[in-house]
DSSP file (Angstrom, degrees, kcal/mol; ACC not computed):
  #  RESIDUE AA STRUCTURE BP1 BP2  ACC     N-H-->O    O-->H-N    N-H-->O    O-->H-N    TCO  KAPPA ALPHA  PHI   PSI    X-CA   Y-CA   Z-CA
    1    1 A M              0   0    0      0, 0.0     2,-0.3     0, 0.0     0, 0.0   0.000 360.0 360.0 360.0 139.3  123.5   96.0   99.5
    2    2 A W        -     0   0    0      2,-0.0     2,-0.4     0, 0.0     0, 0.0  -0.661 360.0-161.2 -92.3 148.1  123.8   95.3   95.7
    3    3 A Y        -     0   0    0     -2,-0.3     2,-0.4     2,-0.0     0, 0.0  -0.997   4.6-166.9-131.8 127.8  121.5   96.9   93.2
    4    4 A L        -     0   0    0     -2,-0.4     2,-0.4     2,-0.0    -2,-0.0  -0.956   6.4-179.8-120.6 132.0  121.1   95.5   89.7
    5    5 A K        +     0   0    0     -2,-0.4     2,-0.3     2,-0.0    -2,-0.0  -0.998  13.2 158.2-130.0 130.0  119.4   97.2   86.8
    6    6 A F        -     0   0    0     -2,-0.4     2,-0.4     2,-0.0    -2,-0.0  -0.980  30.4-133.1-148.1 160.5  119.0   95.6   83.3
    7    7 A K        -     0   0    0     -2,-0.3     2,-0.5     2,-0.0    -2,-0.0  -0.912  13.7-147.2-114.5 141.9  116.9   95.9   80.2
    8    8 A V        -     0   0    0     -2,-0.4     2,-0.5     2,-0.0    -2,-0.0  -0.932  12.9-165.4-107.9 129.6  115.4   93.0   78.3
    9    9 A Q        -     0   0    0     -2,-0.5     2,-1.2     2,-0.0    -2,-0.0  -0.968  13.9-148.2-119.1 127.5  115.1   93.3   74.6
   10   10 A H    >   -     0   0    0     -2,-0.5     3,-1.1     3,-0.0     2,-0.1  -0.731  24.5-161.1 -94.1  87.9  112.9   91.0   72.6
   11   11 A R  T 3   +     0   0    0     -2,-1.2     3,-0.1     1,-0.2    -2,-0.0  -0.420  69.0  20.2 -73.8 142.5  114.8   90.8   69.3
   12   12 A G  T 3  S+     0   0    0      1,-0.3     2,-0.4    -2,-0.1    -1,-0.2   0.444  88.1 133.2  83.1  -1.0  113.1   89.6   66.2
   13   13 A C    <   -     0   0    0     -3,-1.1    -1,-0.3     1,-0.1    -3,-0.0  -0.678  47.5-155.3 -85.3 133.9  109.6   90.4   67.6
   14   14 A I  S    S+     0   0    0     -2,-0.4     4,-0.3     1,-0.1    -1,-0.1   0.692  89.7  45.3 -79.9 -16.8  107.3   92.2   65.3
   15   15 A Y  S  > S+     0   0    0      2,-0.1     4,-2.3     3,-0.1     3,-0.3   0.922  99.5  60.0 -92.4 -50.6  105.2   93.6   68.2
   16   16 A T  H  > S+     0   0    0      1,-0.2     4,-2.1     2,-0.2     5,-0.2   0.866 102.9  47.4 -57.3 -50.6  107.6   95.0   70.9
   17   17 A P  H  > S+     0   0    0      0, 0.0     4,-2.2     0, 0.0    -1,-0.2   0.902 115.4  46.8 -60.8 -38.4  109.6   97.7   69.0
   18   18 A K  H  > S+     0   0    0     -4,-0.3     4,-2.3    -3,-0.3    -2,-0.2   0.892 110.4  51.1 -72.2 -38.8  106.4   99.2   67.5
   19   19 A T  H  <>S+     0   0    0     -4,-2.3     5,-2.9     2,-0.2     4,-0.4   0.886 112.0  48.4 -65.2 -36.0  104.4   99.2   70.8
   20   20 A K  H ><5S+     0   0    0     -4,-2.1     3,-0.9    -5,-0.2    -2,-0.2   0.930 111.4  49.6 -66.6 -44.5  107.4  101.0   72.4
   21   21 A E  H 3<5S+     0   0    0     -4,-2.2    -2,-0.2     1,-0.2    -1,-0.2   0.879 117.4  40.0 -60.5 -39.9  107.6  103.5   69.6
   22   22 A L  T 3<5S-     0   0    0     -4,-2.3    29,-0.3    -5,-0.1    -1,-0.2   0.369 110.4-119.1 -93.7   4.2  103.8  104.2   69.8
   23   23 A D  T < 5 +     0   0    0     -3,-0.9     2,-0.3    -4,-0.4    28,-0.3   0.935  64.6 144.1  56.9  50.2  103.6  104.2   73.6
   24   24 A L      < -     0   0    0     -5,-2.9     2,-0.5    26,-0.1    -1,-0.2  -0.817  47.6-140.6-115.2 156.4  101.2  101.3   73.6
   25   25 A T  E     -A   49   0A   0     24,-2.3    24,-2.6    -2,-0.3     2,-0.6  -0.987  16.8-162.7-113.5 128.1  100.6   98.3   75.9
   26   26 A D  E     -A   48   0A   0     -2,-0.5     2,-0.8    22,-0.2    22,-0.2  -0.915   4.4-162.5-116.2 104.4   99.8   95.1   74.0
   27   27 A F  E     -A   47   0A   0     20,-2.9    20,-2.6    -2,-0.6     2,-0.5  -0.788  18.2-163.5 -84.5 112.9   98.2   92.4   76.2
   28   28 A T  E     -A   46   0A   0     -2,-0.8    18,-0.2    18,-0.2    -2,-0.0  -0.865  14.1-169.7-108.3 129.9   98.7   89.2   74.0
   29   29 A Y  E     -A   45   0A   0     16,-3.0    16,-2.2    -2,-0.5    -2,-0.0  -0.917  19.8-140.3-119.1 101.9   96.8   86.0   74.7
   30   30 A P  E     -A   44   0A   0      0, 0.0    14,-0.3     0, 0.0     3,-0.1  -0.336  18.5-176.4 -63.4 139.6   98.1   83.1   72.6
   31   31 A L  E     -     0   0A   0     12,-3.0     2,-0.3     1,-0.4    13,-0.2   0.731  54.3 -57.5-105.9 -33.3   95.4   80.8   71.2
   32   32 A G  E     -A   43   0A   0     11,-1.2    11,-2.2     2,-0.0    -1,-0.4  -0.970  42.1-126.5 170.4 177.8   97.4   78.1   69.5
   33   33 A H  E     -A   42   0A   0     -2,-0.3     2,-0.4     9,-0.2     9,-0.2  -0.986   5.3-157.9-149.6 157.0  100.0   77.2   67.0
   34   34 A V  E     -A   41   0A   0      7,-1.7     7,-3.1    -2,-0.3     2,-0.5  -0.999  18.4-135.7-136.2 132.3  100.5   74.9   64.0
   35   35 A L  E     +A   40   0A   0     -2,-0.4     2,-0.4     5,-0.2     5,-0.2  -0.786  23.6 176.6 -89.9 128.7  103.9   73.7   62.6
   36   36 A K  E >   -A   39   0A   0      3,-2.9     3,-1.8    -2,-0.5     2,-0.3  -0.877  60.3 -61.4-133.2  99.8  104.2   73.8   58.8
   37   37 A G  T 3  S-     0   0    0     -2,-0.4    -1,-0.0     1,-0.3     0, 0.0  -0.460 119.6 -14.7  63.2-124.6  107.6   72.8   57.6
   38   38 A K  T 3  S+     0   0    0     -2,-0.3    48,-2.8    -3,-0.1     2,-0.3   0.151 126.8  81.1 -96.1  18.6  110.1   75.3   59.0
   39   39 A F  E <   -AB  36  85A   0     -3,-1.8    -3,-2.9    46,-0.3     2,-0.4  -0.877  62.6-150.3-122.7 155.5  107.4   77.7   60.0
   40   40 A V  E     -AB  35  84A   0     44,-2.8    44,-2.5    -2,-0.3     2,-0.6  -0.995  11.5-147.1-122.4 132.0  105.1   78.0   62.9
   41   41 A I  E     -AB  34  83A   0     -7,-3.1    -7,-1.7    -2,-0.4     2,-0.4  -0.890  20.5-167.0 -99.4 121.0  101.6   79.7   62.5
   42   42 A L  E     -AB  33  82A   0     40,-3.1    40,-2.8    -2,-0.6     2,-0.4  -0.883   8.6-164.6-112.4 137.9  100.6   81.5   65.6
   43   43 A S  E     +AB  32  81A   0    -11,-2.2   -12,-3.0    -2,-0.4   -11,-1.2  -0.955  19.0 160.5-120.0 144.7   97.2   82.8   66.5
   44   44 A A  E     -AB  30  80A   0     36,-2.0    36,-2.7    -2,-0.4     2,-0.4  -0.993  36.8-125.4-157.5 156.7   96.5   85.3   69.3
   45   45 A I  E     -AB  29  79A   0    -16,-2.2   -16,-3.0    -2,-0.3     2,-0.5  -0.916  27.5-159.3-103.4 134.5   94.1   87.9   70.7
   46   46 A H  E     -AB  28  78A   0     32,-3.5    32,-2.6    -2,-0.4     2,-0.5  -0.966   9.5-167.6-118.3 130.1   95.6   91.3   71.4
   47   47 A V  E     -AB  27  77A   0    -20,-2.6   -20,-2.9    -2,-0.5     2,-0.3  -0.976  18.8-155.6-114.6 117.8   94.1   93.9   73.7
   48   48 A L  E     -A   26   0A   0     28,-3.0     2,-0.4    -2,-0.5   -22,-0.2  -0.738  11.4-165.0-101.3 140.5   95.7   97.3   73.2
   49   49 A E  E     +A   25   0A   0    -24,-2.6   -24,-2.3    -2,-0.3     2,-0.3  -0.991  48.2  68.5-121.1 128.5   96.0  100.2   75.7
   50   50 A G  S    S-     0   0    0     -2,-0.4   -26,-0.1   -26,-0.2   -27,-0.1  -0.939  86.7 -30.1 155.4-172.6   96.9  103.6   74.5
   51   51 A S     >  -     0   0    0     -2,-0.3     4,-2.3   -28,-0.3     5,-0.2  -0.359  53.0-122.9 -70.8 151.5   95.6  106.5   72.4
   52   52 A S  H  > S+     0   0    0      1,-0.2     4,-2.1     2,-0.2     5,-0.1   0.835 113.0  56.7 -64.3 -31.5   93.2  105.7   69.6
   53   53 A K  H  > S+     0   0    0      2,-0.2     4,-1.9     1,-0.2    -1,-0.2   0.923 109.0  45.3 -64.3 -44.4   95.6  107.4   67.1
   54   54 A S  H  > S+     0   0    0      2,-0.2     4,-2.4     1,-0.2    -2,-0.2   0.876 110.7  53.9 -66.8 -38.0   98.4  105.1   68.2
   55   55 A I  H  X S+     0   0    0     -4,-2.3     4,-2.5     2,-0.2     5,-0.2   0.912 108.2  49.7 -63.0 -42.3   96.2  102.0   68.0
   56   56 A K  H  X S+     0   0    0     -4,-2.1     4,-2.2     1,-0.2    -1,-0.2   0.905 111.6  48.5 -63.1 -41.7   95.2  102.9   64.4
   57   57 A K  H  X S+     0   0    0     -4,-1.9     4,-2.2     2,-0.2    -2,-0.2   0.900 111.9  49.9 -64.1 -40.7   98.9  103.3   63.5
   58   58 A Y  H  X S+     0   0    0     -4,-2.4     4,-2.3     2,-0.2    -2,-0.2   0.918 111.2  47.3 -64.7 -45.3   99.8  100.0   65.1
   59   59 A V  H  X S+     0   0    0     -4,-2.5     4,-2.5     2,-0.2    -1,-0.2   0.895 111.3  51.9 -64.8 -39.9   97.0   98.1   63.3
   60   60 A S  H  X S+     0   0    0     -4,-2.2     4,-1.4     2,-0.2    -1,-0.2   0.907 108.9  51.2 -61.6 -42.3   98.0   99.7   60.0
   61   61 A Y  H  X S+     0   0    0     -4,-2.2     4,-0.9     1,-0.2     3,-0.3   0.923 111.4  47.2 -59.6 -46.0  101.6   98.6   60.7
   62   62 A L  H  < S+     0   0    0     -4,-2.3     3,-0.5     1,-0.2     6,-0.2   0.882 107.3  56.3 -65.8 -38.3  100.5   95.0   61.3
   63   63 A E  H  < S+     0   0    0     -4,-2.5    -1,-0.2     1,-0.2    -2,-0.2   0.832 112.9  42.3 -61.6 -31.8   98.2   94.9   58.3
   64   64 A K  H  < S+     0   0    0     -4,-1.4    -1,-0.2    -3,-0.3    -2,-0.2   0.599  88.7 111.0 -90.4 -13.2  101.3   95.8   56.1
   65   65 A H    ><  -     0   0    0     -4,-0.9     3,-0.9    -3,-0.5    -3,-0.0  -0.408  67.5-136.5 -70.5 137.4  103.8   93.5   57.8
   66   66 A K  T 3  S+     0   0    0      1,-0.2    -1,-0.1    -2,-0.1    17,-0.0   0.746 100.6  53.4 -66.4 -25.7  104.9   90.5   55.7
   67   67 A D  T 3  S+     0   0    0     15,-0.1    16,-2.8     2,-0.0     2,-0.7   0.638  85.9  92.9 -85.7 -14.5  104.6   88.0   58.5
   68   68 A V  E <   +C   82   0A   0     -3,-0.9    14,-0.2    -6,-0.2     3,-0.1  -0.717  47.2 177.3 -85.4 116.1  101.0   88.8   59.4
   69   69 A M  E     +     0   0A   0     12,-2.6     2,-0.3    -2,-0.7    13,-0.2   0.804  68.0   5.0 -86.0 -32.8   98.7   86.5   57.5
   70   70 A K  E     -C   81   0A   0     11,-1.6    11,-2.2     2,-0.0     2,-0.3  -0.990  56.4-179.6-154.7 141.0   95.4   87.8   59.0
   71   71 A I  E     +C   80   0A   0     -2,-0.3     2,-0.3     9,-0.2     9,-0.2  -0.967  12.0 165.3-144.4 129.7   94.2   90.5   61.3
   72   72 A E  E     +C   79   0A   0      7,-2.1     7,-3.4    -2,-0.3     2,-0.3  -0.980  21.3  92.2-139.8 150.4   90.7   91.2   62.4
   73   73 A G  E     -C   78   0A   0     -2,-0.3     2,-0.3     5,-0.3     5,-0.2  -0.940  45.6-120.8 157.7-175.1   89.1   93.2   65.1
   74   74 A S  E >  S-C   77   0A   0      3,-1.7     3,-2.1    -2,-0.3     2,-0.3  -0.983  70.8  -1.3-156.6 157.5   87.6   96.5   66.2
   75   75 A G  T 3  S-     0   0    0     -2,-0.3     3,-0.0     1,-0.2    -2,-0.0  -0.453 127.9 -29.8  62.9-121.3   88.3   99.2   68.8
   76   76 A N  T 3  S+     0   0    0     -2,-0.3   -28,-3.0   -29,-0.0     2,-0.5   0.219 118.9  88.4-114.6  13.9   91.3   98.0   70.8
   77   77 A I  E <   +BC  47  74A   0     -3,-2.1    -3,-1.7   -30,-0.2     2,-0.3  -0.960  52.3 170.2-119.0 127.8   90.8   94.2   70.5
   78   78 A F  E     -BC  46  73A   0    -32,-2.6   -32,-3.5    -2,-0.5     2,-0.4  -0.962  28.1-143.3-138.3 151.4   92.3   92.2   67.6
   79   79 A F  E     -BC  45  72A   0     -7,-3.4    -7,-2.1    -2,-0.3     2,-0.4  -0.935  25.2-170.4-107.2 134.6   92.9   88.7   66.4
   80   80 A T  E     -BC  44  71A   0    -36,-2.7   -36,-2.0    -2,-0.4     2,-0.4  -0.958  19.0-163.8-127.9 149.5   96.1   87.9   64.6
   81   81 A K  E     -BC  43  70A   0    -11,-2.2   -12,-2.6    -2,-0.4   -11,-1.6  -0.985  23.8-176.9-127.3 117.1   97.5   85.0   62.6
   82   82 A V  E     -BC  42  68A   0    -40,-2.8   -40,-3.1    -2,-0.4     2,-0.5  -0.918  21.3-146.2-125.2 141.1  101.2   85.3   62.1
   83   83 A K  E     +B   41   0A   0    -16,-2.8     2,-0.4    -2,-0.4   -42,-0.2  -0.930  24.5 176.9-107.5 121.6  103.8   83.1   60.3
   84   84 A E  E     -B   40   0A   0    -44,-2.5   -44,-2.8    -2,-0.5     2,-0.3  -0.957  31.8-116.1-126.7 144.6  107.2   82.9   61.9
   85   85 A K  E     -B   39   0A   0     -2,-0.4     2,-0.4   -46,-0.2   -46,-0.3  -0.597  32.3-132.8 -75.4 135.3  110.3   80.9   60.9
   86   86 A T        +     0   0    0    -48,-2.8    -1,-0.0    -2,-0.3   -51,-0.0  -0.746  27.4 176.1 -92.7 136.6  111.3   78.4   63.5
   87   87 A N  S    S+     0   0    0     -2,-0.4    -1,-0.1     1,-0.1   -48,-0.0   0.323  74.3  66.1-112.3   2.2  114.9   78.2   64.6
   88   88 A F  S    S+     0   0    0      2,-0.1    -1,-0.1     0, 0.0    -2,-0.0   0.443  74.2  99.6-109.0  -1.3  114.3   75.5   67.3
   89   89 A L  S    S-     0   0    0    -51,-0.1   -51,-0.0     1,-0.1    -3,-0.0  -0.655  76.0-114.0 -87.6 142.3  113.3   72.5   65.2
   90   90 A P              0   0    0      0, 0.0    -1,-0.1     0, 0.0    -2,-0.1  -0.385 360.0 360.0 -69.0 153.6  115.8   69.8   64.4
   91   91 A P              0   0    0      0, 0.0    -2,-0.0     0, 0.0     0, 0.0   0.502 360.0 360.0 -66.8 360.0  116.7   69.4   60.7
């Protein structure tokens, strides 16, 4: 019998590396998107699981991140509006 083990890495994601570092789970529920030129504006609800100290550090990180346009919430539930460059649109 064959056994396969592999890791998936989400490169370029602003969320995944930080949640791993802070030992958090981020349940993300996309709400919608808008295309503006070569950018896409994404909105989502995030439900975080982990220690309250880690959640505060994570939210602080997102508030300071250059791609996060807006973040609102309380406790472990947050709304985010993020601007990302699109690489998949034709010229």
